[in-house]
N, C-alpha and C positions, 0 to 999 in steps of 0.2 A: 591462451587467449580467453578473456572473460567476455561473456555474452550476457547482456541484460535482456530478459524476456519481458519487456514492458515498454509501452509507448509513452509513459509518463515523463513529461519534461522535468518535473520536480525530481524524480529519481535519477534522471541523467545528470542534473545539476549537482545533486548531492554526491553521487559517485565521483564525479569530476572534482568536486571540492576537496575530497580526501586523497586525490592523486591517482585514482585508478584509470587505466586506459582500457577501453572496452568497445564492443560493437553492440548495436541495438538491433534486436530481432523480436518484435512483439509477438506474444502468443495470442491465439484467437480461440478461446474456449468459452463455454457457457459459464456464467458467474452467479447463477442462482443458488441460494442456500438449499441444502437438502431439508426435508421436513424434520423439525425438531433439532436441527444441527446447532451445537454450541458455537458461539462466535469465534472462539480460539480454534476449534476444529475446522470451522468454515474457512478462515483465512489461511491456515497452514495447509489445508487440502488444496485450495486454489493456488497458493504459491508453488506447491509441489507439482500440481498438474500443469501449470504454465511452464515451469522449468523443464519438466519431462517432455512436454509437447515440443518445445523448441529444440531440445537435445535430439529427440527422434527425427524431427524435420531436418536438422542440419546433417545428421548422420545419413539420412536417406538421399540427400542431395549432394553428398560428397563422393568424389571419384574413388577415393581410398578412405572410407569412413574411419577405420581403426587408426590410421596414421593421423588423420585430421583431428580426431576427437580425443586422442590420448591426453593432450595437454589442455583440453578445453573445459571450461567451467561455465555452466549456465545458471544465472541467478534469477529466480522468480520471486515476486513479492505481491502481496495483496493487503490492502488496508480497509478496515471498516470501523464504524463508530457504533457503540452499543450504549443503550440506556435501558436499565432494568432488564438486562440480558436480551433485549430485542435488537436485531441488526438494523442499522440505518445505513443503507447503501447510498448510491448516487441517486439524486432525486429524478423522478420521471418527468416532471414539468415544474413550472413556477409554483403552482399550488402545493405540490409535494415538498418543494424546498421550504416554503413558508411553514408548512406543517411541522417539518423536522426542526426548524429553528425555534418554533414555539415550544416544542418538547424540550429542547436543550436550554431554553431561557431560564436563568437563575438556578441551574442545577449542575451537578457534576456527572460527567459521562466518561466512558472509557474509549480510547482509541487503541485498536489492536492491529498490528501488522504482522503477518506471517511471512517468513522468508524461507526459501529453499535453495540449496546449492546442489546441482547435479554435475557429477564428474564421471569419468569412465569407471572409477573404482567404487563410488558410493553416492548416496543422497543424504544430505543433512537438512533437517527441518527445525525451525525454532520460531518463537513468537515473542514480541515485545508488547507490553501493556502500559499505557500512560493515562493517568486521570486528568481530565480537563474541566475546570470550573468556569462556567459562563456567568457573566453579569445578567441581570434581568433586561430583556429587550422589549422595547415598545413596538406596537404594530407598525409605526412609522419606520423604525430602525429596520425591521424585517422587510417591509415593502421596498424600501430604498436599496437594501442589500440584494434582494432577489432581482430587482430591476437592473442591477449592475451586470448580471449574468455570471458573476464569479461563482456562485454556489452550484451551478448546473452540472459540473463534471466532478464534483467532490463528494466523497463519502461523508455523510452527515450534513451535507449542504453548506460547508464552510471551508475556508482556507486560513489556517492560523498565520501563514506568512503573507496574507493579503489583508483586505479591508476588515475582516473579522477580528484581526489582532486586537482591536480596541475593546473587544468584549471579553477577552480572555483574562479572567481575574487571577487564576493560578493554575499551574500544571504540576503534577507530581510524576516524575519519570522523564523519559527521553523526548526532548523537543523535536528532534529529527524524525522520530517515530510518527508524530502528529503530522509532519509535513509529508511523510509517505515512505521513509526508509530509515530504520534505526541503524545509524552508521556504526556505532560501537559493536553491535551484534553482528552486522554484516562483515565488518573487518575481522572479527573473531572467527566467523565461519570460514572466511577465505583463508585465514592463517592456519586454521585447523586442517584445511585441505591442501596445505602447502602451496597455495596460489602465490 
């Protein structure tokens, strides 16, 4: 049984899209970066911590933990946006969303997703990096987008699969990574663990 340690509807949609059957069991852990933490280290740490937390929780609530978890795999993921190696997480409010969008305007940033797969036998961790180039945004573009509410729960304050798609000039790398789950990488991890 595959368990997704995320409440993200986008991750659920992507896993379903490639044909996986799974249960959803969101992890509840602090998501603050450590002082001076590199963005790749940050997302891979969070992905691992989410997957491990859910694996532990499921094993603690199981009547026969070993029997129930032998064939179980828990997938954790975390996505962030970085610009000049600074982490741009989810905006705190509308002003923060507008600030992030002004930073991204006319520039290329990186979207990094860390993924972790925890099984009874091992833990595998990896990351995917995609470069995204934004067109230059006007103050009106930013204000209208922020007022739509779409940026509020998104790393970097935008959704490539939403209204912000009109500003994405170019990407280099995995599109699905920018949505929130690098499918080829995840499928490779699952296959390597004989899922």
